[in-house]
Steps between C-alpha positions, in 0.01 A plus 500: 500500500423455862208276424731261318703422806435124543653444845213464752234394243360151459384337181285183561605200298561127501862490379784300660621802690145585626463150647830501691495530875562857592769397741691341213473817288616724783795279590596476135473874460739552788746246346466662156572847642802360671625342178446827311753670724725195504520488116804683349554362149312522168415122527355529850282801402399320193384201701293718730347691202411167329339366822303830546370472140409141571304599803325773300404245236376248756292768676284549184501868562546731210867598451392852405314540829819396689723731296259794572573449870856608430377841380507669849858384550628604157634831652678305768636262244627789288650676790680182604639449150621864464647507851718189431594612152636824631633402848640144469833491340729214383591313184498620142372856419191481273427876485684813608394864472701738724472377856209270404606142441310169468708200581459126480437445873235772498306336215524161672373633830224697326371190328525283810330741734216572261456121450489454882230756549299376202510136613395592851204710380383228260521221756341715771216586261455125420475419869212741560329443167474129555429502882185640655542730809337242720746230392792743548384570849446135585833397351697770674339420828592131466859580407529724807326251714797398710554855609178475702686303762705812593200731512517648146149612380521293182139532399494876540830541305373278216167690489675834504734410208207352303289817538793720404560288189126507421479877525786564254269496190240704687750771596645510151153542354418776741829674426417490125159660571653777718755581228223520242284717722780739579598528135139580415521786749812635325776341696828456309721201605740504203649852466750673723820388676532205736408704808191645342388154384547365855281778633236419238467156651361638820147524363529128418656384827266669740168357365666163445608475867167624623321239289738219610435591869131510435498159337704354779259629762197368307663159463577490875144587582359248259725224650388585855137506391538142362648380825869475398706423812822364353607151403414314820221255447449574138412224255609482138284445198775325297785294630834541333671187385805422288452304176712362222517842350684624806745207457563602140578864598732361774697300248520802264619716788784249584596470134501875452713551814753240395528652145550853639754369748684310219513789256570776747845642458 
């Protein structure tokens, strides 16, 4: 299941989304995340879901692959749904058993919150799946460019975030290997109460942190050996430039914002 997590991975392609300027994709992702929390009616959530499915179709990436990326957050989705069903009260009573009641407002909030989380995961996965780590770093550095005037180390921040994003699949793969190795040695991660299960995670956490620190040290040594000295004086292999595709996504962003604002209660 950990290997199916799509955020942080990149799938090369020539689709419309792949060819967009990374700055446009990141800005639209920020706008989309804002609209997700701004929506509060079935129509607004429906518009966001339709647009997310449209982006999925345009990306030419298998829908099953994207849906697999939701597997690691299924537990969180289930917890969110159950929490709102049991805690949020208001409206008509749909189910009652002793002190346990499921009411209309709880069902509505459970659906809305699960949709929010699902939409954010899908769009975040699409961002990384259609944008190479190099382009992400370049685009983020360009977006934060004005902050250089006040002494913010923009290049270092962009590089740090890009490396962190790039190592998400690596760490997930290493976690999966550690779990399988510990299970082969007789470790049990499924039986026992909550406290016992938490203690059973120690044999996973310790080697994972040690491996992460070792990888970070090796990466730092490799960068120093190759003469990396920050962003000053560095040249770029490819120049970022906006095209008509970025104009199309801008128009779509404006239309989506207006529709969400119009249909919002």
